[in-house]
C-alpha positions as CSV (number, residue, x, y, z in Angstrom):
1,M,11.5,-6.7,-15.6
2,T,12.4,-9.3,-12.4
3,N,9.8,-9.3,-10.2
4,L,10.0,-8.3,-5.9
5,I,6.6,-9.6,-5.1
6,D,5.9,-13.5,-6.2
7,I,2.4,-15.4,-4.6
8,K,1.5,-18.2,-6.9
9,G,-1.5,-20.2,-6.3
10,V,-1.9,-19.2,-2.9
11,T,-5.4,-21.0,-1.0
12,H,-6.6,-20.0,2.7
13,A,-9.6,-19.9,4.7
14,Y,-10.2,-19.0,8.6
15,K,-11.2,-21.9,10.9
16,T,-14.0,-20.5,12.4
17,P,-16.3,-22.3,15.1
18,N,-18.9,-22.7,12.1
19,G,-15.9,-24.5,10.3
20,P,-13.4,-23.5,7.4
21,L,-14.3,-19.8,5.8
22,P,-12.6,-19.7,2.6
23,V,-11.3,-16.2,1.9
24,L,-8.3,-16.7,-1.0
25,D,-8.7,-19.8,-4.1
26,N,-5.3,-20.0,-6.2
27,L,-4.8,-16.5,-5.9
28,T,-2.3,-15.9,-8.0
29,L,-0.5,-12.1,-9.1
30,S,3.6,-10.3,-9.0
31,V,4.2,-6.6,-8.6
32,P,7.4,-5.8,-10.9
33,E,11.0,-4.5,-8.7
34,G,9.5,-0.3,-8.3
35,E,6.2,-0.5,-9.4
36,F,3.0,0.8,-7.1
37,A,0.1,-2.3,-7.1
38,A,-3.2,-1.1,-6.4
39,V,-5.5,-3.6,-5.6
40,V,-8.7,-2.9,-5.2
41,G,-12.5,-4.8,-5.2
42,P,-15.4,-5.7,-2.5
43,S,-15.7,-5.8,1.8
44,G,-14.2,-8.9,2.5
45,C,-12.9,-10.1,-0.8
46,G,-8.7,-10.8,1.1
47,K,-7.0,-7.9,-0.1
48,S,-5.8,-7.3,4.2
49,T,-5.3,-11.0,4.5
50,L,-3.0,-10.3,1.6
51,T,-1.1,-7.7,2.9
52,R,-0.8,-10.3,5.8
53,L,0.7,-13.4,3.7
54,V,3.6,-10.9,2.0
55,T,4.4,-9.3,5.3
56,G,5.0,-12.9,6.7
57,L,2.5,-12.2,9.4
58,M,0.5,-15.4,7.7
59,K,1.3,-18.7,6.4
60,P,-0.9,-19.5,3.1
61,D,-2.9,-22.9,3.6
62,Q,-1.8,-24.3,0.2
63,G,1.6,-22.5,-2.4
64,E,3.5,-19.6,-1.9
65,V,4.9,-16.2,-1.4
66,W,8.3,-15.2,-2.3
67,L,9.8,-11.7,-2.1
68,H,13.1,-10.2,-3.7
69,G,13.7,-14.5,-5.0
70,Q,13.4,-16.1,-1.3
71,R,10.2,-17.7,-0.2
72,V,8.6,-15.6,3.1
73,T,7.9,-17.9,6.4
74,S,8.7,-15.8,8.9
75,P,7.9,-12.0,9.3
76,R,10.1,-9.9,7.3
77,R,11.6,-7.0,8.8
78,T,12.1,-5.3,5.4
79,V,9.1,-4.8,5.0
80,G,7.5,-1.2,5.2
81,M,3.9,-0.9,6.5
82,A,1.4,2.5,6.5
83,F,-1.8,1.7,7.8
84,Q,-5.1,3.6,7.8
85,N,-4.5,4.4,12.0
86,P,-0.7,6.5,11.8
87,V,0.0,4.2,14.9
88,L,2.5,7.2,16.4
89,L,3.8,6.8,19.8
90,E,2.3,9.4,21.4
91,W,5.3,9.8,24.3
92,R,7.4,9.7,21.4
93,T,8.2,13.4,19.3
94,I,7.0,13.1,15.8
95,L,11.3,12.3,15.3
96,D,11.6,9.9,17.5
97,N,8.1,7.9,16.0
98,V,10.0,8.6,12.4
99,I,13.3,6.4,13.7
100,L,12.1,4.1,15.5
101,P,11.7,1.8,12.6
102,L,16.2,2.4,12.0
103,E,16.9,1.6,16.0
104,I,14.9,-2.5,15.1
105,V,16.7,-2.7,12.6
106,A,20.1,-1.1,12.4
107,G,21.2,-1.2,15.7
108,S,24.2,-0.4,14.6
109,M,23.1,3.3,13.6
110,S,24.0,6.3,15.1
111,R,21.7,8.0,17.4
112,R,22.5,10.8,14.2
113,A,22.5,9.3,11.4
114,R,19.4,8.6,12.9
115,E,18.1,11.6,13.0
116,D,19.0,13.2,9.7
117,R,17.5,9.8,8.0
118,A,14.5,11.2,9.6
119,M,14.6,14.7,8.8
120,E,15.4,14.1,5.9
121,L,12.0,12.4,4.6
122,L,10.2,15.1,7.0
123,Q,11.2,17.9,4.9
124,L,10.4,15.8,2.1
125,V,6.7,15.9,3.3
126,G,6.7,18.9,5.1
127,L,7.2,18.5,7.9
128,D,10.1,19.9,9.1
129,G,10.0,22.2,11.8
130,F,8.0,19.6,13.6
131,E,10.1,17.2,14.4
132,H,9.8,17.8,18.1
133,K,5.5,17.7,18.4
134,R,3.9,15.1,19.6
135,P,1.5,13.2,17.9
136,S,-1.5,15.1,19.0
137,E,-0.3,18.5,18.1
138,L,-0.1,17.4,14.7
139,S,-3.7,17.7,12.5
140,G,-4.6,13.8,11.3
141,G,-2.6,14.4,7.8
142,M,0.5,16.0,9.8
143,R,0.4,12.4,11.1
144,Q,-0.4,10.5,8.3
145,R,2.8,12.1,7.1
146,A,5.0,11.2,9.7
147,S,3.9,7.6,9.2
148,L,4.6,7.0,5.3
149,C,8.3,8.4,6.6
150,R,8.4,5.7,9.3
151,A,7.2,3.3,7.2
152,I,10.1,3.9,4.4
153,V,13.1,5.7,6.5
154,H,14.3,1.9,7.2
155,K,14.4,1.8,2.9
156,P,12.0,-1.6,3.1
157,E,11.8,-4.1,-0.2
158,V,8.7,-3.4,-0.4
159,L,6.0,-0.8,1.1
160,I,2.5,-2.3,2.3
161,M,-0.4,0.0,2.5
162,D,-3.5,-0.6,4.0
163,E,-6.0,2.2,3.0
164,P,-3.5,4.6,4.3
165,F,-5.4,7.4,3.3
166,G,-9.8,6.7,4.0
167,A,-9.9,7.8,6.8
168,L,-9.2,11.2,6.1
169,D,-11.5,14.1,4.4
170,A,-10.9,14.8,0.7
171,F,-8.2,17.3,0.3
172,T,-6.6,16.2,2.9
173,R,-6.7,13.3,1.1
174,E,-5.5,14.2,-2.4
175,D,-2.9,16.3,-0.6
176,L,-1.0,13.1,0.3
177,W,-2.1,11.2,-3.1
178,Q,0.9,13.5,-4.4
179,T,2.6,12.8,-1.6
180,M,3.0,9.6,-2.3
181,H,4.6,11.0,-5.4
182,Q,6.4,13.5,-3.8
183,L,8.6,10.6,-2.2
184,R,8.5,7.9,-4.6
185,A,10.4,9.9,-7.1
186,Q,12.7,10.5,-4.3
187,E,12.8,7.7,-2.8
188,P,12.4,4.5,-5.3
189,F,10.2,1.9,-4.1
190,T,7.9,-1.2,-4.3
191,A,4.8,-1.1,-3.2
192,V,1.3,-2.9,-2.2
193,L,-1.7,-0.3,-1.8
194,I,-4.8,-1.7,-0.9
195,T,-8.0,0.6,-1.5
196,H,-11.5,1.2,-1.7
197,D,-11.2,4.0,-3.9
198,L,-11.2,3.5,-7.5
199,R,-9.8,7.0,-7.6
200,E,-7.1,6.7,-5.6
201,S,-5.8,3.8,-7.3
202,V,-5.7,5.6,-10.7
203,Y,-3.8,7.8,-9.4
204,L,-1.1,5.7,-7.8
205,G,-1.2,2.7,-9.1
206,D,1.5,1.8,-12.0
207,Q,-1.3,-1.1,-12.4
208,V,-4.4,-1.6,-9.8
209,I,-5.7,-5.9,-9.8
210,V,-9.2,-6.5,-9.5
211,L,-10.3,-9.7,-6.8
212,S,-12.9,-11.1,-7.5
213,G,-15.4,-11.9,-4.5
214,R,-14.8,-14.2,-1.6
215,P,-12.8,-16.7,-2.1
216,A,-10.8,-14.0,-3.3
217,T,-8.8,-14.5,-7.1
218,T,-7.1,-12.4,-9.6
219,Q,-10.1,-11.2,-12.1
220,F,-9.0,-8.8,-13.7
221,V,-4.8,-6.7,-14.2
222,M,-5.3,-3.4,-15.3
223,D,-2.4,-1.3,-16.4
224,V,-2.7,1.9,-15.9
225,D,-2.2,4.7,-18.4
226,Y,-1.9,7.9,-16.9
227,P,-1.9,11.6,-18.6
228,Q,1.2,12.9,-17.4
229,A,3.7,15.7,-17.7
230,G,7.1,16.2,-16.2
231,G,7.1,12.4,-14.7
232,L,4.8,13.5,-11.7
233,R,1.5,13.1,-11.8
234,E,-1.5,16.2,-11.5
235,I,-5.0,15.7,-10.3
236,D,-6.5,17.0,-12.6
237,G,-5.4,13.9,-14.6
238,L,-8.3,12.2,-12.9
239,Y,-10.8,14.5,-15.2
240,T,-9.3,13.4,-18.4
241,S,-11.2,11.3,-20.7
242,Q,-8.6,8.9,-20.2
243,C,-9.1,8.8,-16.7
244,A,-12.3,8.7,-17.0
245,E,-12.2,5.0,-19.4
246,M,-9.9,3.6,-17.0
247,L,-12.5,4.1,-14.6
248,A,-15.7,2.8,-15.8
249,T,-13.8,-0.5,-16.9
250,L,-12.8,-0.6,-12.8
251,R,-15.8,-0.2,-11.7
252,D,-17.1,-2.8,-14.3
253,Q,-15.2,-5.3,-12.5
254,I,-16.6,-4.5,-9.7
255,K,-19.9,-4.9,-10.5
256,I,-18.6,-8.3,-12.0
257,A,-17.1,-9.1,-8.5
258,Q,-19.7,-8.2,-6.3
259,G,-22.2,-10.3,-8.7
260,R,-24.0,-7.7,-10.0
261,Q,-23.1,-7.7,-13.3
262,P,-22.9,-10.9,-15.4
263,E,-18.7,-10.6,-16.7
264,A,-20.2,-11.8,-20.6
265,A,-21.8,-7.9,-20.3
266,H,-18.2,-6.5,-20.1
């Protein structure tokens, strides 16, 4: 399987008044094309820095970041992004918010074609009938659905998600997890998810990458073997012994990353 993302020996530090603050140390990881990688680790270990490097918003001090066989040296227009805050523009309708990336990267595309593309996604996530509403007229979960549509409307090479469900209540969050699987079934894409929720990482991820404490390196990679039937994962699978074992392994790895458990104890 071809890797869409390759991060090779990346080391990075932020400049501060007190000197360099090391964040990443010889970080190496890869994400195969079409896979969903969930990245977990202690708070402040550099997970969000990783997303900025993949999108080209930052350059590493050392090492290389490759996307689709090309070295990333500047911001990439073919990357979709979704954040904890949906950041929808209040002066635009939901439909106009979703088509915004197409206005930027597909200037020759007709207005009708942009709307048709946006409506395909809005219908897929259950927002048809709300396309002419303003963001303030929608619930938090509905706004996040619209944000996900906007992130993939231009069919990006990779979707970067930085804790997009972190501010939502548990029921809405689980509902959106299922929406993500439906989107992937209809609109296959490669994704990198930054999350603090281990259940979320197992439910959504094909692989879970555990970063060490700062400066972060790749501490552990787990291939997710999720119990499923009919091609889609069900929430109930999280309560099986199979998932319980995976979650226990990840909890142990987080303790190691936090320095609360020696590695030999795992």
